[in-house]
Residue, then its C-alpha position, 0 to 999 in steps of 0.5 A: m500541461p502534463a500532469e505532476l505530482a506534488a508534495h504539500s505539508f499540512a498543519g493540524t491532524l490527518a483525522a482533520q484532513l480526512a473528515r472532508p469529503a473525498g475530492i475529484a483530483p488525486a490526493l494520497y495520504w500515508l498512514g505509515q508503512a504501506g498504508f495509504a489513503l486515495d482520493a479521487g474520482g469522489y471516492r476514497l480508498v484505504i490500501d494496507p492500512y496498519l494503525s494498531d499494535s497487532l504485531a507488538e502484541k504478536y511478538r512481545g518478547r521474541t528476536y524481533p519485537h515489532e514495537r512501532m517506531m511511529a504512532a498511527p496518524v489516524t485511528p480507524d474511526g478517523l479515516g472518515k468516509v471510506d468506500l473502499v478498502l483493499s489489502t494485497h496480502q494476509h501479513t498482518d501489517h498489510m491485513d490487520p484485524a485490529t485495523l479492519q475490523p473497527l473500520l469496517a464494522t462502523r461502515p456497513d456499505v464499504k467492501l474490502v478487495a483482497p486476493v482469491a489466496a487470502l479468502d478464508e484470513a480476509l472473512k476472518r481478519a475482517a469479520i465480514g461476510r462474503d458478499r462483502l469481498h471483492l476478490i481478485d487474482a494476478g491478471e485479473t481486472i474489477a470494478p468495484l465502484p462506478g468509475l473505478r477499476v483495479t488490476a492485480t499483478r503479481s508480487a514475490h515477498e521474496t518469492l512467488e507463492r502460490d496457493g494449492a489451487g495456482h491463485y498467487r498469495f502476494l498482489g499488487y494493484v494498479i488503480e485506474i481512477g479520476g484519470l490516474r493510474l496508480w500502481h501499489s506494488g504490495d511487498t515485493v522483491p524484482f522478478d522476470g516479468m515484473v517490469a513488462e507486466v506493470a509497464a503494459l498497465r502504464p502506472d503514472i505514480v508507483l508506491l513502492p516499498v524500500n525497506g530491503r531484505s536480508t539472509e539473516l531476516l529471511a531465516n528468522g521468517v521475516p521476508g524482504n522487499l525492494a532497496l531503494g535502488e531497485a524500486i528507482s530502477i523499477a519505477r523508471d523502467v515501467g515508466a512511471k513519472a512519480l515514485i512514493a517510496h515508503h514501508f520503512g520507519m515503522f520497525a527497527f530491524n526492517t527499515e530505511d535511512p529517511a535521509a538516504i531517501d531524501r539523498a536520491a531524491e535530490t538528484l533523481t529528476a526522472p521518475r521524481l522521487f518521494r519519501a512518504s511522509l506524515n502531515t502530507v499530501y501528495r496531489w496529482g494534477 
């Protein structure tokens, strides 16, 4: 029988769930915004965690104050035994020093996967040495742990940006582990070649932002992402069996209505659409 993604609600705290050792069968937990914890193959991977109020402190009194709409569902300590952390790019809600530093300081054997273009920021924000970084660029594949492969894809946070050396500033990651191929796109909008690039990697599950974009936000320094309909189309076109829609419900000026995601999920059969939810575990099997 083909594997499927299923959502199961749980009582109690996320910290209690993550206090258990990571299992072999893939299981996903949303951390808010673009953050996820993935248990699979006996490992726990943490992707783009934003578990602080860094941005509220940075933008207090500004046009967009970045006050959290949802409390962090867990502290860095509450993530339990972590084996690898991944950041798709250096925007603070994806590479947060107030999350990464306590997370990595208490787990000295854990390394961080980050874009080559973000080398300096990754070292500074995570407060780690170069020996604890796995750097990657679009089109490259690394094997940071036995049985785990990570392939970087291009992402366009409004545009496909490169640094002076030609390295892409925004990445997505296709993670292959425990019989699962999962694509976390990072922050992106559609661009020519995206679908073919990702479809060739045959993801089973895709994690895509759905907060959309606007000229007003971009003019004020807030680049946007896929809209919900775009995310659904891309998930279908890359051949995914399931889409978890995320990157909403954190900042009031830059979100999507959860009810709109739920309405789309009611009628969509391929791929299956899930709205990222707290107190929920997404199991693949």
